[in-house]
Backbone bond lengths (Angstrom), bond angles and torsions (degrees), N, CA, C in turn:
res aa  C-N    CA-C-N  psi(-1)  N-CA   C-N-CA  omega(-1)  CA-C   N-CA-C  phi
1 M - - - 1.467 - - 1.522 109.30 -
2 E 1.323 116.80 129.54 1.449 121.41 -178.37 1.524 110.13 -94.65
3 N 1.310 116.34 127.55 1.467 121.73 179.51 1.514 109.31 -135.42
4 R 1.319 117.03 51.90 1.458 120.32 -173.92 1.522 113.03 -63.53
5 D 1.326 117.19 -19.63 1.464 119.68 178.68 1.526 111.13 -106.51
6 K 1.356 116.89 14.17 1.455 121.08 -178.66 1.524 111.10 -105.83
7 V 1.322 115.19 141.01 1.462 121.91 175.62 1.526 107.42 -116.72
8 I 1.316 115.98 123.73 1.465 120.90 178.43 1.521 109.18 -81.83
9 I 1.348 116.41 125.57 1.463 121.03 172.79 1.519 106.79 -96.85
10 L 1.326 116.58 103.13 1.460 121.72 -177.82 1.524 108.78 -90.37
11 L 1.323 116.12 109.25 1.460 121.82 -174.71 1.523 109.84 -85.70
12 A 1.318 115.98 101.38 1.463 122.13 178.49 1.524 110.59 -110.67
13 G 1.341 115.40 29.80 1.453 120.17 176.69 1.517 113.36 91.10
14 G 1.329 114.64 -164.08 1.452 121.53 -178.68 1.515 112.49 99.85
15 R 1.325 116.23 153.13 1.459 121.55 -179.55 1.515 112.65 -63.82
16 I 1.313 116.71 -21.50 1.457 120.91 -178.33 1.527 111.98 -61.12
17 V 1.339 117.64 -23.24 1.471 121.17 178.93 1.533 110.95 -124.06
18 K 1.346 115.43 32.90 1.464 120.50 178.72 1.522 110.75 -133.10
19 H 1.363 114.09 152.41 1.457 120.36 171.32 1.522 108.78 -79.43
20 R 1.331 115.68 166.17 1.455 120.54 -178.80 1.521 112.05 -62.25
21 D 1.357 117.30 -27.83 1.467 120.21 178.80 1.529 112.28 -79.73
22 G 1.335 117.05 2.68 1.460 121.44 177.10 1.517 114.46 93.85
23 S 1.318 117.98 -9.17 1.460 120.57 179.31 1.525 110.42 -74.99
24 E 1.313 115.81 151.94 1.459 120.79 -176.77 1.525 111.61 -83.21
25 L 1.319 115.47 147.88 1.452 119.82 172.15 1.530 109.45 -68.65
26 S 1.312 116.40 143.90 1.459 119.92 174.22 1.526 109.05 -75.82
27 D 1.335 116.19 164.01 1.464 119.49 176.72 1.526 110.92 -57.81
28 E 1.326 116.19 -38.44 1.468 120.17 -179.90 1.518 111.15 -64.73
29 E 1.336 116.97 -41.28 1.464 119.89 179.00 1.531 110.69 -63.86
30 I 1.336 116.70 -42.00 1.456 119.85 179.03 1.526 110.16 -66.18
31 F 1.323 115.90 -42.90 1.461 121.20 179.65 1.524 111.26 -56.68
32 N 1.326 116.16 -41.87 1.467 120.90 -177.06 1.521 112.99 -74.78
33 I 1.317 117.23 -12.83 1.461 120.87 176.02 1.527 110.51 -68.33
34 F 1.325 116.63 -33.55 1.452 121.75 -174.64 1.526 111.57 -77.64
35 P 1.319 117.68 144.87 1.473 120.45 173.14 1.524 109.50 -64.32
36 E 1.310 116.29 156.92 1.460 121.20 -172.91 1.525 113.44 -58.17
37 D 1.328 117.85 -34.35 1.462 119.16 -176.22 1.521 113.37 -70.46
38 L 1.334 117.49 -13.40 1.463 120.09 179.17 1.529 113.19 -101.60
39 R 1.315 117.62 -16.16 1.458 120.27 -171.76 1.523 113.66 -61.84
40 E 1.304 117.01 -33.21 1.464 119.76 -179.62 1.521 112.61 -73.03
41 H 1.334 116.79 -11.57 1.466 120.66 -175.70 1.530 113.48 -100.24
42 I 1.328 119.14 -6.06 1.463 120.12 -171.03 1.525 112.09 -109.26
43 V 1.343 113.28 142.93 1.466 122.14 175.84 1.520 107.31 -133.82
44 F 1.333 117.43 131.73 1.463 121.24 -177.51 1.528 111.66 -95.84
45 Q 1.324 115.15 138.94 1.460 122.29 172.11 1.517 107.78 -138.36
46 K 1.325 116.62 137.56 1.461 120.17 -177.63 1.523 110.34 -104.94
47 W 1.319 115.47 135.84 1.469 119.95 173.16 1.516 109.99 -106.17
48 S 1.300 117.71 -65.68 1.461 121.26 -178.50 1.521 108.89 -161.56
49 S 1.315 115.78 151.31 1.464 119.49 177.87 1.515 111.72 -116.37
50 Q 1.325 117.05 15.58 1.456 118.72 -178.63 1.523 111.34 -72.69
51 P 1.326 117.35 157.68 1.474 120.39 -178.74 1.520 111.50 -56.51
52 I 1.308 115.73 142.66 1.466 119.05 -178.36 1.523 111.16 -67.48
53 S 1.346 116.94 -17.85 1.467 119.95 176.78 1.528 111.75 -67.89
54 N 1.333 117.67 -13.53 1.465 121.49 177.15 1.524 112.66 -91.30
55 Y 1.335 117.39 -7.36 1.463 120.23 -176.87 1.531 110.91 -65.98
56 T 1.314 115.64 146.34 1.462 122.99 167.46 1.530 106.80 -117.42
57 L 1.329 117.18 168.84 1.456 119.23 178.47 1.529 110.86 -63.13
58 R 1.317 116.68 -33.06 1.460 118.94 179.19 1.533 110.73 -69.64
59 M 1.316 117.16 -34.56 1.457 119.53 174.58 1.526 110.41 -67.53
60 C 1.323 116.68 -38.04 1.470 119.92 175.19 1.523 109.91 -59.17
61 G 1.333 115.64 -39.27 1.450 120.14 177.51 1.517 112.38 -62.26
62 E 1.330 116.66 -35.41 1.464 120.89 178.04 1.527 110.82 -64.69
63 V 1.341 116.14 -40.06 1.465 120.12 177.80 1.519 110.22 -60.61
64 I 1.335 116.07 -46.56 1.458 120.82 -177.16 1.529 110.43 -66.56
65 D 1.329 116.78 -40.91 1.465 120.24 178.85 1.529 111.04 -62.22
66 M 1.331 115.99 -40.89 1.462 120.22 179.79 1.532 109.85 -64.70
67 A 1.322 116.32 -43.36 1.465 120.32 178.80 1.521 110.79 -62.50
68 A 1.321 117.09 -42.38 1.464 120.77 179.85 1.526 110.84 -63.62
69 G 1.326 116.68 -33.29 1.455 120.69 179.31 1.518 112.36 -62.08
70 F 1.337 116.49 -36.98 1.462 119.89 178.92 1.530 111.26 -66.29
71 I 1.328 115.49 -31.85 1.462 119.33 178.36 1.528 109.88 -74.77
72 N 1.334 115.99 -49.85 1.462 120.76 -174.00 1.525 113.21 -72.08
73 N 1.333 116.59 -36.50 1.466 119.81 -173.20 1.524 114.00 -96.36
74 E 1.328 116.46 -26.73 1.457 119.10 -174.56 1.527 113.08 -120.32
75 G 1.313 116.69 -2.86 1.462 119.82 175.95 1.505 114.90 66.57
76 A 1.349 117.27 30.16 1.462 120.63 -179.00 1.521 111.10 -64.55
77 A 1.336 115.46 153.75 1.465 120.92 179.59 1.521 112.03 -71.61
78 G 1.316 116.67 -23.64 1.456 121.98 -179.34 1.509 109.48 169.59
79 V 1.319 115.98 176.04 1.462 121.94 -177.81 1.525 109.53 -129.21
80 V 1.329 115.92 134.66 1.462 122.64 172.24 1.524 107.27 -109.91
81 V 1.321 116.94 124.31 1.460 122.00 -178.69 1.522 109.76 -108.54
82 T 1.341 116.97 126.22 1.462 120.82 172.37 1.521 108.51 -96.59
83 C 1.311 116.86 137.99 1.461 119.92 177.88 1.521 109.18 -158.36
84 G 1.326 116.29 172.46 1.450 121.10 178.47 1.515 110.69 -62.39
85 V 1.316 116.52 130.54 1.461 120.36 -174.50 1.526 111.77 -65.52
86 H 1.346 117.37 -22.11 1.458 119.55 -177.11 1.523 113.63 -74.15
87 G 1.322 117.09 -10.05 1.455 120.11 174.00 1.510 112.48 -128.52
88 L 1.314 115.91 7.54 1.460 122.03 -175.04 1.526 112.15 -58.98
89 T 1.325 116.90 -44.73 1.468 119.42 -175.82 1.522 111.61 -64.27
90 E 1.336 117.44 -37.19 1.461 120.35 -179.67 1.519 111.85 -71.93
91 L 1.341 116.90 -41.10 1.460 120.63 178.70 1.527 110.17 -63.83
92 A 1.321 116.60 -43.83 1.462 120.32 179.77 1.530 111.30 -66.60
93 Y 1.329 117.21 -37.63 1.473 120.63 178.80 1.523 110.10 -65.60
94 F 1.329 116.37 -42.46 1.465 120.53 177.10 1.530 110.21 -58.72
95 A 1.334 115.76 -46.71 1.463 119.99 180.00 1.520 111.44 -59.79
96 D 1.317 117.53 -38.64 1.464 121.13 -176.45 1.523 112.07 -66.04
97 L 1.329 116.94 -24.31 1.458 120.32 -179.51 1.525 112.49 -78.52
98 I 1.353 117.29 -19.28 1.461 119.03 -174.99 1.528 113.94 -126.82
99 W 1.343 118.33 -5.96 1.463 121.09 -177.15 1.524 109.75 -77.50
100 D 1.330 116.32 108.82 1.471 120.53 -175.77 1.522 112.45 -111.32
101 L 1.323 116.82 19.02 1.461 120.95 -179.13 1.518 110.97 -99.34
102 N 1.330 116.25 154.39 1.453 120.89 -178.93 1.532 112.68 -72.38
103 P 1.344 119.15 -47.76 1.471 119.40 176.01 1.526 110.23 -60.38
104 P 1.324 117.46 143.44 1.474 119.85 -175.53 1.519 113.67 -80.98
105 I 1.317 115.11 158.23 1.453 122.59 167.65 1.526 106.28 -118.54
106 I 1.322 116.80 121.62 1.465 121.91 -173.06 1.518 109.68 -119.03
107 F 1.331 116.97 127.23 1.455 123.01 -178.55 1.524 109.79 -102.49
108 T 1.326 115.43 140.71 1.459 119.10 176.95 1.521 109.68 -149.38
109 G 1.318 115.60 159.28 1.465 121.82 179.90 1.511 109.28 -164.47
110 S 1.322 115.86 179.49 1.459 121.14 -177.48 1.523 110.57 -142.58
111 I 1.323 115.97 139.39 1.468 120.71 173.58 1.524 109.70 -64.99
112 F 1.330 116.55 -35.64 1.458 122.36 -174.87 1.528 111.51 -100.72
113 Y 1.326 115.54 150.70 1.465 120.60 175.33 1.528 110.18 -66.78
114 S 1.326 115.17 157.38 1.462 120.63 -172.05 1.524 113.66 -63.25
115 D 1.345 117.64 -27.95 1.461 119.21 -176.63 1.526 113.34 -98.23
116 M 1.337 116.61 12.03 1.455 120.90 174.62 1.523 109.45 -90.11
117 H 1.308 116.36 147.15 1.462 121.04 -176.67 1.524 111.52 -58.30
118 E 1.329 116.95 -32.51 1.466 120.64 -176.24 1.526 113.52 -83.91
119 S 1.326 117.23 -2.87 1.459 120.31 -172.12 1.519 113.00 -60.75
120 E 1.329 114.63 141.78 1.461 121.49 175.92 1.526 111.87 -95.01
121 T 1.343 117.32 7.00 1.465 121.16 -173.19 1.525 113.64 -51.14
122 P 1.341 120.25 -55.22 1.469 118.88 -177.78 1.526 113.04 -60.59
123 T 1.332 116.08 -42.85 1.460 120.05 -176.78 1.520 111.69 -66.74
124 R 1.323 116.77 -48.56 1.456 119.47 -173.56 1.522 112.50 -71.10
125 L 1.320 118.06 -39.66 1.456 119.05 178.04 1.527 110.49 -63.97
126 S 1.322 116.27 -45.41 1.468 119.77 -179.23 1.527 111.43 -65.59
127 Q 1.323 117.14 -42.30 1.456 119.92 -179.73 1.526 111.59 -64.58
128 A 1.332 117.09 -38.99 1.465 120.24 179.21 1.524 111.01 -63.77
129 V 1.330 116.57 -42.96 1.467 120.10 179.09 1.528 110.43 -65.83
130 R 1.324 117.20 -43.50 1.468 120.02 179.19 1.534 111.07 -61.75
131 A 1.320 116.68 -35.52 1.465 120.12 179.00 1.523 110.19 -63.80
132 V 1.339 116.76 -41.81 1.465 119.76 177.30 1.522 110.48 -62.09
133 L 1.327 116.57 -49.30 1.459 121.38 -175.11 1.523 113.26 -69.25
134 S 1.320 116.80 -21.26 1.471 119.90 -178.35 1.517 112.56 -66.61
135 G 1.332 116.41 -25.36 1.458 120.33 -176.48 1.516 113.44 83.10
136 V 1.320 116.75 -13.23 1.467 120.95 -177.84 1.520 111.48 -67.64
137 C 1.338 116.88 -29.09 1.461 121.07 -175.85 1.521 112.97 -88.78
138 T 1.308 117.14 -3.69 1.464 120.84 179.14 1.522 110.60 -60.27
139 G 1.325 115.54 132.76 1.456 121.17 178.71 1.507 114.81 80.30
140 K 1.339 117.59 5.19 1.472 120.44 -177.99 1.521 112.71 -102.83
141 G 1.334 116.86 7.67 1.450 120.18 173.16 1.507 114.50 76.73
142 S 1.323 115.08 -139.98 1.456 122.29 179.06 1.527 109.91 -85.50
143 L 1.327 116.27 139.08 1.463 121.28 -176.70 1.519 110.00 -137.69
144 I 1.324 115.67 163.67 1.465 122.22 177.91 1.523 108.68 -122.84
145 C 1.323 116.43 132.15 1.462 121.71 177.79 1.523 109.25 -108.83
146 V 1.329 116.67 106.76 1.464 123.40 177.18 1.531 108.14 -150.49
147 R 1.308 116.71 162.34 1.467 122.42 171.28 1.534 113.46 50.60
148 D 1.329 116.97 41.72 1.465 121.54 178.33 1.519 112.59 58.75
149 G 1.332 116.01 33.34 1.452 118.97 179.18 1.510 111.86 -155.42
150 I 1.325 115.54 170.84 1.457 123.38 175.45 1.530 107.60 -114.47
151 Y 1.337 115.69 129.65 1.462 121.01 -174.05 1.522 111.04 -125.30
152 A 1.329 116.52 152.27 1.459 122.25 169.74 1.527 108.08 -78.41
153 P 1.341 118.91 134.32 1.468 120.84 -177.56 1.521 114.48 -55.01
154 A 1.328 117.58 -34.19 1.466 120.51 -179.68 1.520 112.25 -66.80
155 D 1.345 117.14 -16.49 1.460 121.06 -177.26 1.529 112.67 -99.32
156 V 1.320 117.65 6.68 1.459 120.26 -173.99 1.520 110.88 -121.09
157 L 1.316 115.72 128.99 1.460 122.33 174.24 1.523 108.45 -128.54
158 Q 1.313 116.14 139.78 1.466 119.23 177.12 1.524 109.60 -86.65
159 I 1.335 116.05 133.62 1.454 119.87 -177.16 1.522 112.81 -123.98
160 S 1.320 117.96 -0.39 1.463 120.47 -179.52 1.517 109.30 -152.17
161 N 1.332 116.71 154.86 1.462 120.33 176.49 1.520 112.07 -113.37
162 F 1.340 118.24 6.06 1.454 119.60 -176.44 1.529 113.75 -137.33
163 D 1.306 117.64 -7.43 1.454 121.72 -174.60 1.526 110.31 -99.37
164 R 1.326 116.96 141.42 1.468 120.38 176.74 1.525 110.77 -55.42
165 G 1.310 117.57 -34.42 1.462 121.84 177.34 1.508 110.92 -91.89
166 G 1.341 116.93 46.04 1.461 121.85 -173.46 1.507 114.97 -77.04
167 V 1.316 118.42 4.64 1.452 121.23 172.55 1.517 108.03 -128.77
168 L 1.301 115.38 153.14 1.461 119.93 -177.90 1.522 109.32 -134.89
169 A 1.294 117.93 126.44 1.457 121.41 176.27 1.522 108.92 -81.33
170 F 1.325 116.90 125.45 1.452 121.05 -178.55 1.520 109.29 -154.12
171 P 1.296 119.43 138.59 1.460 126.22 -2.71 1.518 113.23 -93.98
172 E 1.328 116.82 6.66 1.450 120.48 -171.96 1.531 112.30 -97.66
173 S 1.303 115.99 161.50 1.456 122.23 173.58 1.530 109.03 -77.54
174 P 1.343 118.38 168.89 1.465 119.94 177.08 1.527 111.37 -61.62
175 L 1.331 115.63 157.82 1.459 120.34 174.29 1.522 109.89 -73.69
176 G 1.341 115.68 -29.19 1.458 120.77 179.20 1.515 109.50 -162.57
177 I 1.319 116.47 156.75 1.461 121.15 -179.35 1.522 110.58 -131.62
178 Y 1.324 115.42 159.79 1.460 121.86 172.83 1.519 107.58 -100.36
179 S 1.319 115.53 109.51 1.459 119.55 -177.26 1.519 109.63 -70.07
180 Q 1.309 115.74 148.40 1.464 122.01 179.19 1.528 109.57 -114.54
181 P 1.341 119.04 142.68 1.471 126.31 7.70 1.509 114.66 -93.09
182 S 1.334 119.07 0.69 1.467 120.19 -174.21 1.522 112.23 -69.59
183 G 1.337 117.00 -31.36 1.458 120.77 -176.80 1.510 113.82 79.68
184 D 1.326 117.50 9.88 1.463 121.24 179.63 1.523 110.36 -68.48
185 F 1.326 115.76 142.21 1.461 120.53 178.99 1.521 109.64 -87.13
186 I 1.310 116.62 124.92 1.463 122.26 -177.81 1.521 108.94 -118.35
187 S 1.313 116.91 121.33 1.459 121.81 178.06 1.528 109.46 -77.56
188 L 1.343 116.21 133.33 1.463 120.68 -178.16 1.523 113.15 -107.72
189 R 1.315 117.01 -37.45 1.458 120.09 -176.92 1.524 109.07 -164.88
190 T 1.313 116.54 171.72 1.459 121.67 175.71 1.527 108.73 -102.14
191 P 1.324 117.44 152.34 1.466 119.23 178.85 1.518 111.47 -70.47
192 R 1.307 116.64 161.60 1.455 120.72 175.77 1.527 109.29 -62.00
193 H 1.320 115.97 163.46 1.464 121.04 -178.92 1.524 110.08 -58.65
194 R 1.320 115.43 131.04 1.457 121.55 -179.63 1.524 110.36 -95.06
195 H 1.341 115.92 146.60 1.458 121.71 179.85 1.530 107.86 -113.20
196 V 1.327 116.16 79.98 1.459 121.55 -175.39 1.527 110.10 -76.06
197 Q 1.333 116.08 134.81 1.450 121.65 -178.41 1.529 111.28 -113.13
198 K 1.299 115.75 143.28 1.461 122.52 173.10 1.519 107.83 -95.40
199 L 1.324 117.13 118.92 1.463 120.83 -177.52 1.519 110.12 -78.89
200 I 1.326 116.22 129.56 1.462 121.13 -179.30 1.519 112.19 -114.10
201 S 1.323 116.95 -4.34 1.465 121.49 177.46 1.522 108.44 -146.98
202 P 1.341 117.95 163.56 1.466 120.49 -179.08 1.525 111.89 -60.97
203 L 1.316 115.50 149.91 1.459 120.70 176.62 1.516 111.19 -65.78
204 A 1.320 116.31 140.14 1.459 121.55 178.83 1.530 110.98 -62.42
205 R 1.302 115.86 142.54 1.464 120.96 -179.54 1.532 112.73 -91.47
206 N 1.328 115.74 -35.42 1.459 119.42 -167.71 1.528 112.31 -115.90
207 I 1.330 114.70 86.17 1.466 121.48 173.86 1.526 106.53 -128.57
208 P 1.329 118.25 86.39 1.462 120.14 -178.35 1.520 112.47 -75.06
209 I 1.316 114.95 158.76 1.469 122.68 173.64 1.519 107.88 -110.66
210 I 1.305 116.80 125.81 1.465 121.26 175.98 1.525 108.01 -117.99
211 T 1.326 115.57 121.91 1.457 121.14 -175.87 1.520 110.74 -103.94
212 A 1.312 116.41 131.55 1.455 121.62 179.82 1.528 111.00 -75.26
213 S 1.313 116.58 137.12 1.455 123.09 170.24 1.517 106.95 -147.69
214 F 1.303 118.03 172.44 1.463 120.91 -172.62 1.534 111.21 -56.92
215 G 1.334 116.20 111.95 1.455 121.72 174.22 1.514 114.96 67.47
216 D 1.333 117.66 19.90 1.456 119.53 -175.51 1.523 110.54 -122.61
217 G 1.318 116.16 159.22 1.455 121.94 175.78 1.512 113.89 107.52
218 D 1.333 117.74 -23.95 1.464 120.80 -178.22 1.525 111.94 -58.54
219 I 1.322 116.21 -44.46 1.465 119.67 -174.73 1.527 111.36 -66.77
220 I 1.336 116.84 -32.38 1.469 120.06 178.57 1.527 109.79 -68.40
221 L 1.329 116.74 -46.48 1.460 119.98 178.89 1.523 111.29 -63.24
222 K 1.329 117.19 -41.52 1.463 120.79 178.75 1.524 111.00 -62.81
223 S 1.323 115.99 -39.65 1.463 119.74 179.09 1.525 111.00 -64.38
224 L 1.335 116.44 -40.65 1.458 119.84 177.62 1.524 110.85 -62.17
225 L 1.325 116.45 -43.42 1.455 120.62 -178.09 1.526 111.84 -69.10
226 D 1.325 116.75 -35.49 1.458 120.95 -174.72 1.529 113.12 -79.21
227 K 1.354 116.48 -37.84 1.468 117.49 -169.00 1.521 115.47 -129.11
228 R 1.314 119.21 -29.04 1.460 120.15 -171.86 1.522 112.73 -122.98
229 F 1.303 116.27 14.23 1.460 121.30 -173.71 1.533 112.27 -56.52
230 E 1.344 116.17 -41.41 1.460 120.32 -175.66 1.529 112.96 -68.34
231 E 1.337 117.36 -14.96 1.466 120.98 -179.18 1.530 113.01 -88.64
232 L 1.320 116.99 -9.27 1.464 120.49 -178.55 1.526 111.47 -69.67
233 D 1.334 115.90 132.32 1.460 121.24 170.17 1.523 110.68 -98.07
234 G 1.313 115.87 -30.68 1.450 123.28 -179.89 1.506 108.32 -171.16
235 L 1.329 116.88 175.86 1.457 120.79 -177.34 1.528 109.42 -147.66
236 I 1.334 115.77 136.43 1.465 121.90 173.30 1.521 107.41 -110.31
237 V 1.326 116.53 124.61 1.465 120.23 175.66 1.525 108.07 -114.80
238 S 1.307 115.27 127.67 1.461 122.55 -173.98 1.516 108.52 -110.42
239 G 1.327 115.75 111.17 1.445 120.14 -170.31 1.520 115.15 -104.19
240 F 1.331 114.63 174.45 1.462 121.85 175.40 1.538 109.49 -66.12
241 G 1.334 115.42 147.74 1.462 120.85 169.15 1.512 115.21 45.86
242 D 1.335 116.00 -109.64 1.464 122.07 -177.03 1.524 112.76 -76.41
243 G 1.336 117.11 -2.25 1.459 121.89 -175.58 1.516 111.84 114.55
244 D 1.339 116.44 17.26 1.465 120.90 -179.05 1.529 110.75 -70.74
245 L 1.340 115.92 140.10 1.462 122.38 -176.63 1.524 110.82 -119.55
246 P 1.334 118.23 157.93 1.464 120.71 175.73 1.529 110.33 -59.13
247 S 1.313 116.72 141.64 1.471 120.36 -178.47 1.522 112.17 -61.96
248 T 1.341 116.77 -26.41 1.466 120.26 -179.43 1.529 112.32 -68.63
249 W 1.323 116.70 -16.36 1.462 120.00 179.70 1.531 112.31 -79.27
250 V 1.321 116.68 -22.99 1.462 121.23 -170.17 1.527 113.21 -55.91
251 P 1.355 120.03 -53.37 1.475 118.69 -178.26 1.530 112.83 -63.50
252 M 1.321 117.12 -32.93 1.464 119.51 -179.86 1.527 111.11 -71.07
253 L 1.315 116.69 -39.28 1.459 119.51 177.99 1.526 111.00 -67.48
254 K 1.330 117.46 -34.08 1.462 120.97 176.75 1.523 110.79 -60.57
255 K 1.326 116.85 -40.44 1.466 121.02 179.23 1.530 111.03 -63.92
256 I 1.313 115.80 -40.22 1.465 119.55 179.73 1.525 110.42 -66.62
257 L 1.333 116.48 -41.85 1.469 120.59 179.93 1.528 111.61 -62.17
258 K 1.319 118.60 -32.77 1.462 121.60 -179.83 1.519 111.93 -62.50
259 S 1.324 116.14 -23.73 1.465 120.28 178.62 1.520 111.81 -90.82
260 E 1.334 116.37 10.75 1.469 123.12 177.63 1.529 112.26 60.56
261 I 1.304 116.42 29.45 1.463 121.54 172.76 1.524 107.18 -87.40
262 P 1.336 119.29 122.89 1.469 120.03 -177.76 1.528 112.10 -68.25
263 I 1.313 115.14 133.73 1.464 121.83 176.27 1.523 107.36 -118.61
264 V 1.321 116.24 125.76 1.458 121.77 -177.86 1.523 109.64 -108.43
265 L 1.312 116.16 131.94 1.462 122.67 -178.66 1.521 110.40 -100.39
266 T 1.340 116.32 128.38 1.455 122.13 176.77 1.527 109.55 -129.39
267 S 1.315 114.89 167.58 1.463 120.63 168.55 1.522 107.69 -91.13
268 R 1.320 116.87 144.63 1.465 119.52 -178.55 1.530 112.71 -79.52
269 Y 1.342 117.35 -6.64 1.453 120.71 -179.42 1.529 110.74 -81.12
270 P 1.320 117.98 143.12 1.471 120.32 -179.24 1.524 112.99 -56.54
271 F 1.341 116.41 -34.93 1.455 120.72 -179.93 1.526 110.24 -115.08
272 G 1.308 116.09 36.21 1.455 120.64 -175.82 1.512 113.04 -85.75
273 C 1.334 115.16 171.50 1.460 121.78 179.52 1.524 108.63 -149.51
274 V 1.310 117.75 133.36 1.463 121.85 178.06 1.526 108.65 -72.70
275 Q 1.341 115.61 125.70 1.463 120.96 -177.83 1.524 110.54 -140.94
276 S 1.325 116.16 145.54 1.468 121.72 179.96 1.525 109.77 -100.67
277 N 1.308 117.14 74.58 1.461 120.68 -176.01 1.520 113.65 -93.97
278 E 1.320 117.48 -30.49 1.468 120.98 -178.76 1.513 109.69 -134.04
279 D 1.334 115.97 159.69 1.460 120.75 -178.37 1.523 109.69 -124.99
280 F 1.318 115.48 108.83 1.470 121.58 176.43 1.517 107.65 -153.79
281 E 1.312 117.44 172.18 1.459 121.72 -178.48 1.530 110.23 -62.48
282 G 1.319 115.61 113.73 1.456 120.63 -178.32 1.525 113.90 96.81
283 S 1.320 117.17 -3.24 1.472 119.90 -178.55 1.523 110.52 -67.52
284 A 1.319 116.09 159.51 1.459 120.53 176.79 1.526 110.58 -58.98
285 A 1.342 115.99 -39.18 1.465 119.87 179.52 1.522 110.82 -59.19
286 Q 1.335 116.04 -45.80 1.463 119.66 -179.76 1.531 111.10 -66.28
287 M 1.348 116.41 -39.88 1.461 120.28 -178.39 1.528 111.10 -63.55
288 L 1.318 116.77 -39.78 1.457 119.75 179.94 1.526 111.00 -70.33
289 D 1.325 116.88 -38.51 1.462 120.99 176.12 1.528 110.71 -64.43
290 M 1.319 116.11 -31.52 1.458 121.88 -177.78 1.533 111.53 -74.93
291 G 1.326 116.83 -20.25 1.458 119.05 177.56 1.510 115.81 124.90
292 L 1.343 117.79 0.13 1.457 119.37 175.04 1.526 109.49 -69.27
293 I 1.309 117.09 150.42 1.458 123.14 -178.72 1.517 109.87 -94.71
294 S 1.308 117.59 129.45 1.462 121.16 178.02 1.524 110.13 -75.72
295 A 1.334 115.53 135.37 1.460 121.21 174.13 1.526 111.10 -94.47
296 G 1.327 117.37 3.67 1.456 120.00 179.67 1.516 112.09 58.40
297 M 1.338 116.73 -120.08 1.462 121.60 -178.39 1.526 113.35 -98.46
298 L 1.328 117.38 8.11 1.457 119.82 178.64 1.529 110.58 -69.31
299 S 1.324 116.31 142.60 1.452 119.99 171.78 1.530 108.48 -72.43
300 P 1.341 119.26 163.37 1.468 120.16 177.52 1.525 112.55 -55.83
301 Y 1.336 117.63 -36.27 1.458 121.44 -177.83 1.530 110.87 -72.19
302 Q 1.322 116.15 -40.74 1.461 119.37 176.00 1.527 110.29 -65.60
303 A 1.333 116.46 -39.77 1.465 120.44 -178.71 1.528 110.83 -63.53
304 R 1.312 116.81 -39.61 1.476 119.92 179.30 1.525 110.78 -63.19
305 I 1.327 116.24 -45.20 1.459 120.38 179.43 1.525 110.24 -64.42
306 R 1.312 115.96 -44.70 1.474 120.38 -177.58 1.527 111.19 -65.07
307 L 1.324 117.40 -38.76 1.466 120.32 178.36 1.525 110.23 -63.72
308 A 1.325 116.96 -43.84 1.463 120.60 179.68 1.526 110.83 -61.36
309 V 1.332 116.73 -42.28 1.465 120.89 179.47 1.532 110.43 -67.41
310 G 1.329 117.01 -44.81 1.459 120.40 179.99 1.516 112.74 -60.42
311 M 1.329 116.42 -42.13 1.465 120.23 178.97 1.521 110.75 -67.38
312 A 1.350 117.08 -40.58 1.465 120.59 179.37 1.527 111.61 -68.09
313 A 1.335 116.73 -21.51 1.462 121.37 176.34 1.526 111.82 -86.07
314 G 1.330 116.41 -0.62 1.453 121.06 176.71 1.505 114.84 86.52
315 L 1.333 118.54 12.37 1.462 121.16 -179.52 1.527 110.80 -76.74
316 K 1.321 115.42 140.42 1.464 121.29 178.86 1.528 109.64 -143.39
317 G 1.326 114.90 163.25 1.457 120.83 172.77 1.508 113.99 53.88
318 D 1.333 116.56 -130.99 1.462 121.60 -177.04 1.524 112.31 -62.34
319 D 1.336 116.59 -35.54 1.462 119.61 179.90 1.525 110.90 -63.99
320 L 1.321 116.77 -40.64 1.457 120.64 178.03 1.521 110.50 -67.66
321 A 1.335 116.75 -41.14 1.462 120.61 179.68 1.531 111.16 -62.63
322 K 1.334 117.09 -42.62 1.463 120.61 178.55 1.524 111.01 -63.49
323 Y 1.323 116.01 -40.76 1.470 120.32 179.95 1.521 110.87 -65.31
324 M 1.311 118.44 -38.89 1.457 122.24 -177.52 1.519 111.94 -68.95
325 N 1.306 117.31 -26.21 1.462 120.51 -174.96 1.519 112.89 -94.77
326 K 1.351 117.11 15.84 1.456 121.82 175.44 1.512 108.43 -110.65
327 K 1.331 116.79 122.92 1.449 119.78 -178.39 1.532 110.49 -74.96
């Protein structure tokens, strides 16, 4: 079936399609949100309405597979996914690493429920659909529609859970904006080169993130080594500043590395970068020399997703390290 002028609205939950009492909007209610000129172009499909805090990477994969099916089997122009805004950036980033189709997949959500006066539901749903239909987003992979603009997932970090401006594009400008008052979509730039991976094995389940803080983290690493070590698929360690870690972590990380479990080093700062500026016990320089993989400018959350994708794509050793250090 050909639907070149159809946009699939994949309902994966989120306040953007819920009432304040937590109940879901009906298809008719969602349909009536859209202006008349868009109604003939939209088709609704439901995936799940469970809290995004219950998502796993494998469930994220199910969302992406379902979206790809609408493109491959029904010839849709693109897919708009609604989901909880508190995990939107991670889901969209995951999709961008594996989405190899020309039609775009665009993620959107709202801090506010759909029936609240402050809700962005009508604006964001309509803008996401218009972005698909414009053709400008074709070939640009996974995208995020927020703040009257279209953003690359790698450029978006969430910094608040209660503010309308709860996401921040950094360090790049939007890929496109909706000019006011006309609402026309204006393309500004193309995203950086994407490194799409073909998954050949299931996504890893157990890649924990351990964040360094004053005198903390030792007990978690010791517990992993003592009782759950064999269950580790990989490990993300989030360090101070340039990626510096407590010196007490060094012998424990060495033991993990001996089992050929990949350990990725990140900075714990939202806009941090792993750098080898000083050399001391636990320094980023020492950790990289010891065999930890640099995540470059990736956040700990992006690094975890990227490591899982890289491993599922069969990357190892230097190839995995090179992949991890590309934003």
